[in-house]
N, C-alpha and C positions, 0 to 999 in steps of 0.2 A: 184772255187771249195772249198768246206768246208772240212777241215781235222780234224774235231773234233773227229771223231771216232778213228782215229789213235792216237790222243793226249790222248783220254780217255783210250785207251789200255795201253799207256805209263804210265799214272797216276796209273792205277791198279798195274802195276809192281812196281812203286815207293812205293805205299802203302804197298804192300806185303813185300818189302825190309825193310821199316821202322818198320813194325811189327816184322820182324825177328831180326833186329838189336836191337830193344828195348827189346825184350825178352832175347837176348844174353847179353845185357848190364846188365839187372837185375840179371841174373845168375852170371855174373862176379862180380857184386857188392856184392851179397850174399856170394860169395866165397872169397871175399877180394882181388880180382885181380885188383888192382888199375890201372895198366898200360893198361890192357885190357879194363877197363871201359872208360878210356880216349880215347883210339883208337875207340871204338865202338860209343862213344858219338860224336866224330868228324865225323865218317862215317854217323851217323844218321843225323847230321846237313847238310852234303852234300846231302843226300837223300831228306831232307826237302827243301833245296834250289832248287834242280832239280824239285821237285813237284811244288813249287811256280812258277818256270819259265814255266813249262808246263801249269799252270793255266793262266799265262799272255798270252801265245801263243794262248790258246783256246779262251780266251775272245777276243783277237785281231781278230782271224779267224771268230768268230761269228759276230763281228761288221762289218767286211768286207763283209761277206755274207748278213747281214741285209741291209747294204748300197747298195749292188749290186741289191738286190731284190727291194728296194725302188726306185732305179733309172730305173730299168728294165722293 
């Protein structure tokens, strides 16, 4: 079974979160809120890592599906 649809939905959420944290980070930077900038940047990096992991899982799922189709 191919789970890429579920993974894609998860990535949409991650992208939405990255956009939100990026905007908030820029607001904090503009307002000179250095601690908030650091925290938002760390959170943004966590979101990027989650997105990268979802990409790895999606590629793996696609490869498994292609191999099953080729064998089947």
